[in-house]
N, C-alpha and C positions, 0 to 999 in steps of 0.2 A: 591395374596391371602396370608393370614398369615401362615408362615411355622412352624406350631406347631411341636415340636420334636416328640410327640407321634405318629402323622400321618406319619412323615418322617421315623421314625424307623419302623412303621408298614409296609409301602410299601417296604422298603428295606429288612427287615427280612423275611416277608412272601414270597417275590419274590425269595429270595435265598433258603428258605426252600422248597417251592413248586417245584422249579427247581431241587433241589437235590432229592426230593422225586420222581419226575417223572423219572429221570434218574435211580435211584435205582430200581424203579418198573419195568422199561423196561429191563435194563441190568441184573438185578437179575433174572427176569423171564425167560430170554433166556439162563441163565447159564454163562453169560459173567463175572459175579462177583461170587466168591466162597462163599459157605454157611458157613462162619466163624463166630463163636459166637461173638468175640470182634469187628470184623469189622461190623457185623450187628447191634450190640448193640450201638456202637458209631455213626454209620452212621444214623440209624433210630432215635436215640436219638437227634442227631444234627438237622436233618430235622424237626422232629416234635417239637423239642424245639424251633427252630426259628419261626415256624408257630404259636405255642401257645403264645410265647412271643410277637410276632407282633400283634396277634389278641387281646391279653389282653392290649397291649399298646394303641391300637386304641380306647379303651373305655375311656382312659384318656382325650380325647378331647370332650367327651360328657358332657353336662350340668348335666344330671342325669344318671351316668353310670349304676346304678342299674336297669334302665329301658331298657338297651340295648337289652334284650331278645324280646322286642316288635317289633324290626325291622324285625324279621323273618316272621311276619304275612303279610308283604307287598310285597311278592315275585312276585306277578302278575304284578306290575308296577314299582318296585324299584330295580335298579341294586345293591344298597347297601344291600337290603334284600336278593337278589339272591346270592350275595357273601357270606353272613352269612350262608345261607342254604347249598350252595356248600361246604363251608369250613367244616361244621359239618359232612355232608355226606361223605366227603373224608376221614375223620378220621376212618370210619368203615373199608373199604378195606385196608387202610394203617396199621391199628392196626392188622388185620388178617395177612397181609404180614409180618409185623415185628415179630409177634408171631411164624409164620411158619419158618422164617429165623433164628431168634435168639434162640428159645427154642427147635425147632424140627430139625434144621439144614437142611431144605429143601428150594429150590427155584423153584422147578418144580411143576407140577400138579396144585392143588387148590391154592397153594402159588403163582404160576406164574400168575394165573387168578386174584388173589387179587392184585398182584403187578401192573398188567396192568390196572385194574380198578382204583387203587390209582393214577397211572400216568394220566389217563384220567380225574379223579376228580381234580388233581392238575392243569392241563392245563385249565380246565373249570373255576376253581376258579380264576386263574390269569386273564383269559379273563373277568370275571365279575368285578374284581378289575379295570382293564383298562377301562371298559365301564362306571364305575362310573364317571370317569373324561371325557372320550370321548363323553359322551352323554350330557354334560352340554353346551348348546348353548350359554349362556351368557358369557362363557370364551372361546374366540376364540383360544387362545394358546393350549387349550386342545381339543376343538371340531375340530379335524383334523385327517387326515389319518395316522398321525405319532404316535398317542398316544397308541392305542391298540397293534400294532406290537412292539412298543418300550417296553411295559410291558412284552411281551412274549420273546423278544430277551434278555432283561436284566435278566429275570428269568433263561433262559437257560444258559446264560453266567456266572452268579454268581453261579448257581447250578453246572455247569460243572467244574468251577475252584475249588469249594469246594470238589466235588467228586474226582478230580485229587489229591488234597492235602491228602484226606483220603487214597486213594489207594497207593499213593507214601509213605505215612507214614507206611503202612503195607507191603511195598516192593512188591506190585503186580501191580504197575502202568506200563504204556507203553508210548513209544514215540508217538504212534497214538493218545492217549488221550491228551498228551501235545500239539500236533499239533492242535487237535480239539479245545482245550481251547484257543489257540492263534487265531485261525480263528474266534471263537465266540466273543472273546474280540475285535478283529478288526472289526467285523460286528457291534457290539454294539457301538464302537467308531464312525464308519461311520454314523450309524443311528442317533446318538446324534448330530453330526455335521450338518446333513441334517435337523434335527428338529430345531436346533437353527437358521439355515439359513432361514428356512421357517418362523419361528416366528419373526425374525428380519425384514423380508420384509413384514410382514403381515399388511394389511390395513383393519382395522376394519370398516365395513360399517355403524355401528350404531353411531350416534352423537346426541348431544342435539337437533339439528335441526330435524333429522329424528324421534327421540323419541317423540317430541311434534307435529310433522307434520307441523312445521313452517319452510319450506324449503326456503322461500323467502329471509331470512336474516340470521344474526348471532345471535343465541340464547345464552344469558348469564344470569347468576344468579344475581339478584339485591341484594339479601341478603342470606347469607349461612343458610342452614336448621338448623344447630346446632352450638353452640358456642364452644363446646368441642368435643373431640373424642368420638364416640359412637361404639356400637357393630359392625355395618356394616362396618365402616371405619377400625376398628381393624382387623376384619376377612377378608374382601374383598377389602380393600383399602390399603393393605400393599405395601410400596414402597421401592425399593432398588436402591441405587445410581449406576449409570452406571459404575463408576470405580470399585466398589465393585463387580458388576456382572461380569465384564471382569476378574478380579482376581480370583473369585470363579470358573468361567468356566475353567480357566487354571489349578487350583488346582484339579478340578474334572477330567479333562482329564488326568492329570499326575497320580493321585492315582487310578482312576477306570479303566483306559485303558493303558496308556503309561508304567508305572512301571510294572504292571502285565505281559504285553507282553515281556518286557525286561527280567524279572526274569524267565518266562517260557521258553523263547528262550535260556537263559543261562544254563538252566537245562539239555538241550540235551547233551547226551554223558558223563555226569558227574557220579561219583560214587553215590550209592544209598543215602547215608546220605546227600550229598549236594543237590541232586534232591528233597528229602523230605523237607529239610529246605527251599529251594527256593520256592517250591510249596505252603507250608504253609504260607510263608511270602507273596506270591502273593495273596492268598485268603484273608488274613487279611487286606492288603493294599487296595485291590479292594472293600471290604465291606465298609471300611472307605470312599473311594472315592465315592461309590454309595450313602452314606449318604449326602455328599455334593451335588451330582447331584440331588438327590430327594429334598433337601432343595431348590435348584434353581428352580426345577420344580414347586414348589408352589410359591416361592417368585416372580418369573418373570411373573406369570399369572395375568391378569387384568380382573376384573369382570365389566360388563357394568353398574352395579348399581352405580359405582363411578361417572358416568356422572351427577347424581343428585347432587353430591357434588362439581361439577366443576373440576373434575380431568380427 
């Protein structure tokens, strides 16, 4: 599949934003995070800013972005439409939670309820995003048991590392949170490796023979359908060289998982300033690594429509 940067950024930014929002809603609601004005303003601003930037970026891949609002009407049958509805609905409790935390200095009572609802909305939205891809049967690399949990794990991982960076910056972080981020990043790394292993061993049952029902011999095209690249080949027939795929996988592992774990482990026991710097650096590097991982997520996927073109 064509790895358009607008969609790559969308899945990375909204995943991190919703992960951060969910953690803020839960931890803020139970009083684990203090009702500090600047902490609330920056934290909620970052979470909602990432979500909004990602959603706006996703419209850049549409042929007619001004008609994006029409997608909301198909929520009964479309995961894309459900994602749009869920994302908009989540802004309501998230906004109330942010107002209560930032302007009223409260995280309990109705603010806690709004935070919990925002967290639920964030999880639901991430699930709908994952299902957009997991529900696509023509793309075997996505239509697997690894896709939806992967979206949830990566959202919690990037959101957790961002939250740790924010709390360490305000000198209210803890070794428990550092350890949790290390464990989540390790879980994400393991899940990504398992996903790649599954995809590399995947045997796609659909062939030109099964598609035409001519299973008695080898079906091949006598003449190509098009003499030039067309829309389907551009969007669904993207190909990446094996050597480039291996190198990008190494880069993704280093940036998204390896270096953040090393930086977070190195932060244990250090003075506050060093912990804050290492935590922020881990969050920035991990976000860059997830952009590479998401690019590969799209670039390595193969749509069965390419069988028509002999690929």
